[in-house]
C-alpha positions as CSV (number, residue, x, y, z in Angstrom):
1,L,-215.0,41.6,143.6
2,L,-214.2,39.9,140.8
3,D,-215.2,41.9,137.7
4,P,-217.4,38.8,135.5
5,A,-214.6,39.4,132.7
6,A,-211.3,39.5,135.4
7,T,-208.3,37.2,133.9
8,M,-205.7,35.5,135.8
9,T,-202.2,34.7,134.4
10,A,-199.5,32.8,136.0
11,D,-195.7,32.6,135.1
12,A,-194.1,30.0,134.1
13,A,-192.6,28.7,137.5
14,A,-195.8,29.0,138.4
15,V,-197.3,27.1,135.5
16,G,-194.2,25.1,135.6
17,M,-195.9,24.1,139.4
18,G,-199.2,23.1,137.9
19,S,-201.2,26.5,138.0
20,P,-203.4,27.7,134.5
21,E,-201.6,29.6,132.5
22,V,-205.0,31.8,131.9
23,V,-207.2,32.1,133.6
24,R,-210.8,33.6,132.6
25,G,-213.7,34.8,133.9
26,A,-214.9,34.9,138.1
27,A,-216.1,31.4,137.9
28,G,-213.3,30.2,136.4
29,I,-210.7,32.5,139.6
30,A,-213.3,31.6,141.8
31,S,-212.9,28.3,141.4
32,T,-209.2,28.5,141.1
33,F,-208.4,29.6,144.6
34,S,-211.6,28.0,146.1
35,G,-210.5,26.3,149.8
36,R,-206.1,26.8,148.3
37,A,-206.2,30.6,149.3
38,Q,-207.5,30.7,153.2
39,G,-203.6,31.3,153.7
40,A,-202.9,34.1,151.5
41,R,-202.1,37.8,153.4
42,A,-203.0,40.8,151.9
43,L,-199.6,42.7,150.9
44,T,-198.6,46.2,149.5
45,V,-195.4,45.6,146.4
46,D,-194.0,48.7,144.7
47,G,-197.4,50.4,146.0
48,A,-199.5,47.9,144.4
49,R,-202.6,45.9,145.8
50,S,-200.8,42.2,145.7
51,L,-201.6,39.4,148.3
52,A,-199.4,36.6,149.1
53,W,-198.4,33.0,150.3
54,I,-195.7,33.0,152.6
55,V,-193.7,30.2,153.9
56,G,-191.1,30.9,156.7
57,G,-191.4,34.6,156.6
58,R,-190.8,34.7,152.6
59,P,-193.7,34.6,150.1
60,K,-193.6,31.7,147.6
61,V,-196.4,33.4,145.8
62,V,-197.3,37.1,144.9
63,W,-200.6,37.8,142.9
64,D,-200.9,41.3,141.9
65,L,-203.7,42.7,141.7
66,V,-205.7,44.8,139.0
67,I,-208.6,47.3,140.7
68,E,-210.5,49.5,138.1
69,G,-213.9,51.0,139.4
70,G,-213.8,48.6,142.6
71,R,-213.4,45.7,141.2
72,I,-210.3,42.8,140.6
73,T,-210.2,43.2,136.9
74,H,-207.3,40.8,136.8
75,I,-204.8,39.0,138.8
76,D,-201.0,38.5,137.6
77,M,-199.8,35.2,140.2
78,R,-195.3,35.2,140.6
79,L,-194.3,31.9,141.9
80,N,-190.7,32.7,143.9
81,K,-189.4,29.6,145.0
82,V,-188.0,29.5,149.0
83,K,-184.8,28.5,149.2
C-alpha cells in the first residue's frame, strides 16, 4: 500500500507528543506504525480518505492519506486533543 518514496509529516501538536516531524520512505513509515495503529479506523474527512484513532467517540489522531496510482504517497498526521 505504501509507495517506496512515501512521506509522513506531523503537525506541531503531534510532534509535541513525541511524533517525528517527518518520516521518509515506506520502511520508516511502516516502522512508525508497527503495533501502534491497531485501533485506527478508516473514514472520510472532507471527501478525502483518512484514518483516525478514536477515543471516547472523538478522533484523537487523524491521518490524511494522499493516494496516487493506487499507493499511499503521503500521510499528514494531525493530533486533536480530546477535551
